[in-house]
Steps between C-alpha positions, in 0.01 A plus 500: 500500500161681498518874538268480805715237685813684385375820652407336829842328513686807424321726753484240780869410472684801374315767703429325823560724797448333838517581879757228563749422757622142511405233261163335540472260788474130426615336177662806356744522803731250328560738211693725745656229714842519330699781347400620156807509284360710208388451144860542367590176688265313264542699174835404356517323163625182678189494722154627419597790265536313163329673204346185366355197679742205547370166362737269679429610858229453765418865486519741209759734668347810335276572797665835585465612132125419504460679836696807412350547149136387544394473863350812660643393839837609366356857439331536832773723648528718193122561518565697821679763288199548261295823505197304638702366791652842574144651496363232744803538725461877504139483621619271777788728605763266373786687339674210326283185420808308381657537846195459720437177684129521458565470124805279487346214693287406207700662219820328583660216686506708816719314751599631839860589600714180528283305266662588174819377330814696523558613138233417249168591662326806356170627615461658153462152342140514597307174585786269412571130519517463880184699565323188374752219524632577844839624631778311307761525775494121564413357161663726242820295504337153514183517290691462171691186619410191296398313816280785639134432517209732534437365855859595581443852374181540703682391809762765448238777469366499144128592507252239355338718239400181308241422776170678457441610863854641562487676162160654579614605853812671362325670210219632715740646753526780256209460265255518785702592812571388858441653838834685452443618140171590339382738229271709716228736384747787563741359254214434250387858552853622426477326162618145553335255264245257647656156545350196337649158481412153376775240552454278205456790253807682629707185491395437144567863387828537682784417250601146605865458564466126533379212280263244633654198337562139621803611707300781668213264577745252651653763725207713594178339381218658311240759613171454325347838394181427686685441828695810457187709435321345806800550725527862398133559581516327837826684612369828375170459689679376814757783495214756459307361789817482717578864422133600588576371848814711541557855613489609135122496516480793732814711459363806677191701553151396402566401135613137431771418252306552179752306290323186627178616336385486136654803324239518241205498737583869531739588219272507194283756329169540662307430181673164474282317754690199639295385801278197475362259762637201324847639521517641844315231690236533782503787743714736293333826398581730203751766560713306742860390475544122476786280582667321210398140440639401165711211618223378727261487205748296296528256777119471514518380144758236597277388788193467278696274271708285729406582866128543518500416870705820561301726264222619749754581759723694256204704361363573848841592630563736207163669541563535876837654433368760251230598753753520790699738278206738547497462872797537735863375513440231752209349314708510179803330668275226643331436160851491336630252756198277461516506121882441496446196725259359246736568209778305672281196481501553116876498462507149364351649181848630425657150458201285391507355149231663284331325216429667170130494585556681830725773343236552234235519767681773690546697180135481419406604861717808472327600174159424661588730796585779253191440285274506811661835608658342807851583368456837346688718746823590319739312732290188471456530131878540462553172685229326298662588177848402618362186642309394188815559299714306736270200513474502125878454480462213750236347275714547185214676322614857534553563130160365412343742762701802388204704361296453812798578724563814299140612543542457885836680504363796310260561791769515778765712332430796723361523854406861438292422193364161615136439447349226714194453291710462182737257663215276613350520155833399340524204736142384404590523125807285533373244745389251223856507358632334813 
């Protein structure tokens, strides 16, 4: 795991505060449909708690061991007891972050009263098995039976994390937010780290507690890396546009929710000039805050490669959204609604079969965007680098591109020290290697 991606993963997962009440509406509802029995229900040595993987079973049965020793989700609750969490909570008037709902809803498997098992459920387990796999009340006794199928387990409440869209929806319910939980500018100002997420990279870097072998493929099928990356970009963009239309946009007073805007349009040293016309688009002046557009730009690259009939609409819609973010709430909501409608007509990109030539074309377009200074805002540069690496894995040439990837990663290690000109220059220098 790269230090940059490792840092993003740790901060986004292990320090995620949120203004959350219930689970996110839609696909993630099923995670909370049934009672959550607790990590200890899965962790015994005769279940998923074996020290070493078992060779004669469909699953390795050491899943709990991997999660507890290597997966940061297991440490999410304990992070609430860290000095940084205490400091953040103090600024927000929270006496005990490890007992506050605003914190627990992302740092633990926070289930309402009556939705937990009678003896083994512990909030202190952090983001445990059922936070991702769904309440085990109906399937914990049956899923290990020799005749049980994955379809049976899903029918009893197991969550389909093997499917790209449900996985993206679930992950983003904390790693971006929902109407009921969102890392606001107030939380960021108190010291909460900026959230950043890319589904394929985070999936790759999370310690896998499963093996994609012939049996797995028979039961659950295979997710191609390109499809996972595209699905993450679409869901991230659609979630963002949906939230822009919610009451989160204008919480109170005359100032909009600044967490929707590009942090580094303001938060950088004044002698580190980051504004350029190529980057911000038409109608946006220097010295203004700008909405984030990193996922939208990634999708423009996909459109150019495989959906050119949708490219002009996507570019115009993005530019219109950014301009509306300088105007008023109603104009912004209208622009977000129109762009969201256009993106929904692109959802077939998540499931289409991509050729090697098409994946390579998307990768080259991302690098061209960066080299042309269209992708040199930090949030966009971050997604470009993660995307180029993810697509390199899909193309099975990652190791051959290692030096070029390292050069790109070196330029996005720190948002505070990021230099847009140097990033664009690095992209130009490595373009020929792809």
